Residue, then its C-alpha position, 0 to 999 in steps of 0.5 A: m563578444g560581451n553581447l554573446l556572453s550576456r545572451l549565454t548568461i540569460v540562457l543559463a539562468a532560464l535553464v536554472v529556473l526552469n529546471l529547478q521549477g520542473c524537477a521537484t520530487s514527487a514527494q515534495k509535489s504531494s506534501g500538501m496532499r499528505n498533510a491534509l490527509a494526515t489531519g483528517q481533511f479528506d475532502k481537501a486531500l481529495a481536491e488536490v489529487e482531483k486536479e489530475a483526474g482523467s490522467d492515466d498515471v498509475m499513482v494518481n489513480m491509486n491515490l484518487g481511488m483511496l481519497r475517493r474511498l475516504n470520502g465515501d465515493y465507493k463507485g468513484s473510487n473503483a473507477a479510479f482503481e479500474k483505470a489504475k489496473n488497466q494501465i498497470e497491465a498496459l505497462y507490464s513490460t517497461s519499454i526500452s525507451e523508458q529505460a534509456g530516458a532514465v539513464m539520460v535524465n532520472d528514474e521518474t522518466i519510467s512509468f510508474e506501475g507500483d510495487r508488487y504489494e501495491q498492485v495487489l492492494v488495488h484489488a484489495y481496496m476494490a473488494m472492500n469498496f464492493i463489500d461496503m456496497g453490499d456486492l460480495d459477488s463483485a468483491r469475489v471477482e476482485i479476489l480472483q483477479a488478485d489471485v491471477k496477479m500473484m500467480e503470474w509472478g513466477e514459479t514462486p509467486e509473490e503473494d500478499p497474506f492479507m489478500r489471502y486472508l481477506a479472500g477467505i472471509v469473502f468466501e466464508a461469507l459467501g458460504d463457499d467453504d472449499d475456497a475459504l479453506v483453500s484461502y485460509r490455508k494459503a494465508v497461513k503459509v504466506y504469513q510464515k513466508t513474509r515474516d521477515r518483511q512484515g515483522f510478525g508471523v501467523p496472526v492468531q485469528v488467522r490460525e483460528a479461522y483456518f482451524r474452524m474451516l478445517a473442523r467444518n470440512g472434517l479434516r481431522n488429521e490436518l487440523s490435529t497437525a496444524k494445532k500442534e504446529f502452532g502450539m494450540t492443542h487445546w483449541q476447541r471449535p466454538d459453538t456459534r449456533g444462533q450467532g452471527e460474526l462482526v468482522m472489523i477491518l481497520n486501516n491504521g495510520l498513514a504509509p511512509q513517504r519515500h524521500q530523496k537522498a543525495f550523496q557523493t560516491w567514487s566512480t572508477e570510470m571517471s576517477m572522480n566523485i559523482r553525485i547521485a540521488v536515490p529514494d530512501y525512507p529517512q525516518p524509522p517506522r512510526y509507532v502504530p497506535r493499538v486499538k481495542m474493540s468492545v462490544n456486548g461484554q467482549n473485549a479484543l485488541l485488533e491484530t495487525v494483518e498487513n504491515i504496509d510500512g514493512l512491505a514498503r521498506a522491504s520492497l525499496s531494499d530489494d530494489m536498491p542495488v539496481i536503482t544505485a547501479r542506474a543512478i551511477a550510470r546516469a551520473v557518468v553519462k551526465k559527467k561526460s555530457e558536461k566534458e563534451a559541452g566544454e570541449r565543444s563550446g567552452g566553459l559557459a556551456q560546460l557550466a550550463m550543462l552542469v546546472v542542467n544535470t544537477a537540476t534533473e538528477i532527482a530520486d524517484t520518490r513515487c509510491w502509493n502514499t495514501l495507503p494506511q501504515e497498517i491493516q488491522l482486524a478483529r472478529a467477534w461472534l455475537p448473538e442476533g441483535q443490535y450492538p454499539v461497538t466501542f474502539e479505543v485507540i491506545a498510544e505508547g504507554g497505554r494512554v487512550v488517545d481517541r474513542f469512537t463508537r460504531k452501531v451494528t446489526i447482527k444476524a444469526g448465520r451471517k457476517t457483518i463487515l465493518i471497514d474503518h480508517w483512523l489516521a489521528p484523533n477525530t479522523t475516523r471514516g467508517s464504512v457502510l455496514s455490510t451484512a453477508n450470508s455465511g451459510g450459518r454452518y458452524 
């Protein structure tokens, strides 16, 4: 009997070790990569994720795509994003077996396909990669694919306002006035619809782009109505003859990371308290520095055009009732398994099952955690020529914490698109400058 007890004790110890080693949350596993990224060690962060290159996991390829982009490998970035897209399509319908597994083990047994805003942003970053490579036609393809993706989500599609705005910029750069107008019009409506999720309404620059396109297309009645709606009745179409446009897109900060929140809750079915673990954002949103762009005597604060932090929190809030219900159901199943093990094999077996169940009860903290906290944007019209563009990063209280300069070449009737990433002082990663034909009809 003593030997049997010893063997069972050893088995129990092994179970404890194996489960504690294998059941770290996704947030814990990626903490090293996130720390490297936050301190501007883009190559080190990439090296961490490259260890999993070749995986079909959506989150791995989302992060791989972003980190390759930050390291200047735009083709490699798009290759990873393409894998993520293909796997998302393959996972369009979550299997019944995965749902059953989640009830028995934890939610990380369900294949990760990303939240809807994350799925759309895969297309956005692929489009930005193509912009950086000077391939606007391929950027347009990604925009059209994103449109299909957003439209397939029911009668009231879940649209991303930045994706609509970026589409307008690309179509305008290609000289496609009709599609640019449609995109800007949609952007206005989607910004209005997502005000609560993002924390802001229609950015001024989006309104002005919409107004310009209405004026260009001679839609005076719609323009007059739109100007009244936004209290901008004095707006006049700018004279941009002989000028080109600089479009600055800044990926600012680092998206929030989901963490685990474990707590006790009462189970009516079991008539006892049970422990569950759910994902949570334990910290409030961090302050995102404002950025001022100065070029040729013009000064402009970049506007937030995508609050990824807000979208992430809103998405988790929407999902929490289902996540919590599943966690409670899982805890009940596990408690029953412990009781059955005790009745069948004794107290030690029940204890072993308790340890296994506790170790495997982790929250699903997976998310696209290399995204920026916000996307900010500014546009400026400039005479043809070469210019240094200075950016000042302004912290709370108005203190300038970083300053960087980019050189741009402006051509009349064309758009120069500059894409940058800022995470912390001295961590900027600028894109290759891209100059696209806008048709010059302003």
